[in-house]
C-alpha positions in Angstrom: -87.7 -2.4 -10.8 -84.0 -2.2 -10.1 -82.2 -0.9 -6.6 -82.0 2.7 -8.0 -85.5 2.4 -9.3 -86.6 1.9 -5.7 -84.6 4.3 -4.2 -86.1 7.3 -6.2 -89.5 5.7 -6.3 -92.1 8.2 -5.2 -93.5 7.6 -1.7 -96.3 9.1 0.3 -96.6 9.3 4.0 -98.9 6.7 5.2 -100.0 9.3 8.3 -100.4 12.6 6.6 -100.6 11.5 3.1 -98.1 14.1 1.7 -95.2 13.2 -0.6 -91.9 12.0 1.1 -88.6 13.7 -0.4 -85.7 11.8 -1.3 -84.1 11.8 2.0 -87.2 12.3 3.9 -88.4 8.9 4.6 -88.5 7.2 8.2 -89.4 3.4 7.6 -92.0 1.8 9.5 -92.7 -1.9 9.6 -95.7 -1.9 7.0 -95.4 1.8 5.6 -93.6 5.0 5.3 -93.4 8.1 7.7 -92.4 11.7 6.8 -89.8 13.5 8.7 -92.5 16.1 9.7 -94.8 13.6 11.4 -91.5 11.6 12.7 -90.8 14.8 14.6 -94.2 14.8 16.4 -93.2 11.5 18.1 -91.9 11.3 21.7 -88.4 12.1 21.9 -87.9 9.1 24.3 -89.4 6.9 21.6 -87.0 4.5 20.1 -88.9 1.4 18.5 -90.2 3.4 14.9 -88.9 0.7 12.8 -90.6 -2.1 14.6 -93.9 0.1 14.6 -96.8 -0.4 12.5 -98.7 2.5 10.7 -101.7 1.9 13.3 -99.4 2.1 16.1 -97.8 5.5 15.0 -101.1 7.0 14.3 -102.2 5.8 18.0 -98.8 7.6 19.4 -99.7 10.7 17.4 -103.1 10.8 18.8 -101.6 10.5 22.6 -98.9 13.4 21.7 -101.9 15.5 20.4 -103.6 15.1 23.7 -100.5 15.5 25.8 -100.4 19.1 24.4 -103.4 19.8 26.6 -101.7 18.1 29.5 -98.4 20.4 29.0 -100.8 23.5 29.1 -102.0 22.4 32.2 -98.6 21.6 34.0 -97.9 24.2 36.7 -94.0 23.8 37.7 -93.7 23.4 41.4 -90.1 21.9 41.6 -87.4 22.1 39.1 -84.3 19.5 39.2 -81.3 19.1 37.0 -79.0 21.2 34.7 -79.2 21.5 30.9 -82.0 18.6 30.8 -84.5 19.4 33.8 -86.8 17.3 35.5 -89.8 19.4 36.1 -92.4 18.5 38.9 -96.1 19.4 39.3 -96.5 18.2 42.8 -100.0 19.6 43.0 -101.4 17.3 40.2 -98.8 14.6 40.6 -97.1 14.9 37.3 -93.7 15.2 36.0 -91.7 15.8 32.7 -88.2 15.7 31.3 -87.1 18.2 28.9 -84.0 20.3 27.6 -86.3 22.8 25.9 -86.3 26.4 27.3 -89.7 27.1 25.8 -90.9 23.7 27.1 -94.6 24.8 26.5 -94.0 24.6 22.8 -91.9 21.3 22.6 -94.7 19.3 24.0 -92.5 17.1 26.2 -94.5 14.0 27.9 -96.4 14.7 30.7 -96.5 11.4 33.1 -98.0 10.6 36.4 -95.9 9.9 39.3 -97.5 6.5 39.6 -95.8 5.8 36.3 -92.3 5.8 37.7 -90.9 2.2 38.0 -87.5 3.2 39.2 -84.6 5.8 38.9 -80.9 5.1 38.9 -78.0 6.8 37.8 -74.8 5.6 35.6 -71.5 7.1 36.1 -69.1 6.7 33.2 -65.5 6.9 33.8 -62.6 7.4 31.2 -59.1 7.4 32.7 -56.0 8.5 30.6 -52.5 8.7 32.1 -50.7 12.2 31.2 -47.2 12.1 29.8 -44.4 14.4 29.3 -42.2 14.7 26.0 -38.6 14.3 26.0 -36.1 16.2 23.7 -35.7 13.1 21.5 -39.9 12.9 21.2 -40.1 10.0 23.7 -43.1 10.2 25.9 -42.6 9.3 29.7 -44.6 9.2 32.9 -44.5 12.2 35.4 -42.9 11.4 38.6 -45.3 10.9 40.6 -47.6 9.9 37.6 -50.5 12.2 36.5 -53.8 11.0 35.2 -56.9 12.7 33.6 -60.3 11.6 34.3 -63.4 12.4 32.7 -66.8 11.5 34.1 -70.3 11.5 32.4 -73.6 11.3 34.8 -76.6 9.8 33.0 -80.0 9.6 34.8 -82.5 6.8 33.8 -86.0 7.0 34.9 -87.7 3.9 34.4 -91.5 4.6 33.6 -94.6 2.5 32.7 -95.9 4.0 29.5 -97.1 2.4 26.3 -94.6 4.3 24.2 -91.4 4.0 26.0 -90.0 2.5 29.4 -87.0 4.6 29.7 -86.1 8.3 29.9 -82.4 8.4 30.0 -80.6 11.8 29.7 -77.1 13.3 30.6 -76.5 15.5 33.6 -74.7 18.2 32.3 -71.1 18.1 30.7 -68.5 15.9 31.2 -66.8 16.4 34.8 -63.0 16.7 34.2 -60.4 16.0 36.8 -56.6 16.0 36.7 -54.8 14.1 39.3 -51.2 13.2 40.5 -50.1 10.6 43.1 -48.2 12.0 46.1 -44.7 11.3 46.3 -45.6 9.3 49.3 -47.8 7.0 47.3 -50.9 8.1 48.5 -53.7 7.9 45.7 -55.6 10.8 45.0 -59.4 9.6 44.8 -60.7 11.8 41.8 -64.3 11.2 42.9 -63.3 13.7 46.1 -63.2 16.3 43.6 -65.7 19.2 44.4 -67.3 19.2 40.9 -67.8 15.5 40.9 -69.4 15.5 44.3 -71.7 18.4 43.4 -72.6 16.4 40.1 -73.3 13.3 42.3 -75.4 15.4 44.8 -77.7 16.8 41.8 -78.2 13.3 40.6 -79.0 11.8 44.0 -81.5 14.5 44.4 -83.4 13.5 41.2 -83.3 9.8 42.2 -84.5 10.8 45.7 -87.4 13.0 44.6 -88.8 10.5 42.0 -88.6 7.5 44.3 -90.2 9.5 47.0 -93.3 10.6 45.1 -93.7 7.0 43.6 -93.7 5.6 47.2 -96.2 8.4 48.1 -98.5 7.6 45.3 -98.5 4.0 45.7 -99.0 4.4 49.6 -102.1 6.6 48.6 -103.5 3.9 46.2 -103.2 1.2 48.7 -105.0 3.2 51.2 -107.6 4.0 48.9 -107.9 0.6 48.0 -108.4 -0.9 51.5 -111.8 -1.7 52.6 -113.2 0.7 55.0 -114.4 -0.3 58.4 -117.2 1.1 60.5 -116.1 2.8 63.7 -117.9 4.5 66.5 -118.2 8.4 66.0 -116.6 10.2 68.9 -118.9 13.0 68.5 -122.6 11.6 67.9 -121.9 8.2 69.0 -123.0 6.8 65.5 -121.7 3.7 64.0 -120.2 5.2 60.8 -117.8 4.2 57.8 -115.5 7.5 57.4 -115.8 9.4 54.1 -112.2 9.9 52.3 -111.4 12.8 54.6 -112.1 10.9 57.5 -115.0 12.3 58.8 -118.3 10.8 60.3 -121.2 10.4 57.6 -123.7 11.8 59.7 -122.5 14.7 61.7 -119.2 15.5 59.9 -116.8 15.3 63.1 -113.5 13.8 62.5 -113.1 10.1 63.6 -109.3 9.9 62.6 -107.1 9.1 65.7 
């Protein structure tokens, strides 16, 4: 079969079995995936072409189970702009989504303990603004004028079987126009009010996720630490405190 024969060859999705249209095939390592099944994959997943049919099936099972986690999610804190980080501090979970009706979008719900790090990338573009002379020639202003554009990107690094990073843009570009003073003082575009506000928002997300990560890991370490017997100050018994730090005999608090 020639090239065009293979191009127009009828294909079926190895997940749902449905027929795949001419432009609807999403290639897998060992099979084919229709665009409807592909839409159900995590938006943070980028290894489709290197994934097997069985791996895709496993992820779609996870995504179906994730819908229940979304339904149980209770937002206690919201961070970000267009794309938001939603926290459920009571359950120790979070999600990242740009959907207004996120209950229907099925965003991935992750535990705080899955966060391995969070950092912010600021990408700067700089161009000089020039004026045009009557002959059409462009020359610099005196003092020079510059246009800066900044993109803020948040990277949340996670421990997940399906992806290891959630990277999203924090709002639109920050645009700053500056001109050096006639005394030669350089204007710092990063002192711009809008730039500093965007930086504050980015740091707020980073701080929140790194704090909850430390808190969860501390709790896990404390839970894993061997418990020591102490003398209860209330009943005098030698006791191993329960998880709430109370005597196993009289129920009194034995925490310092």
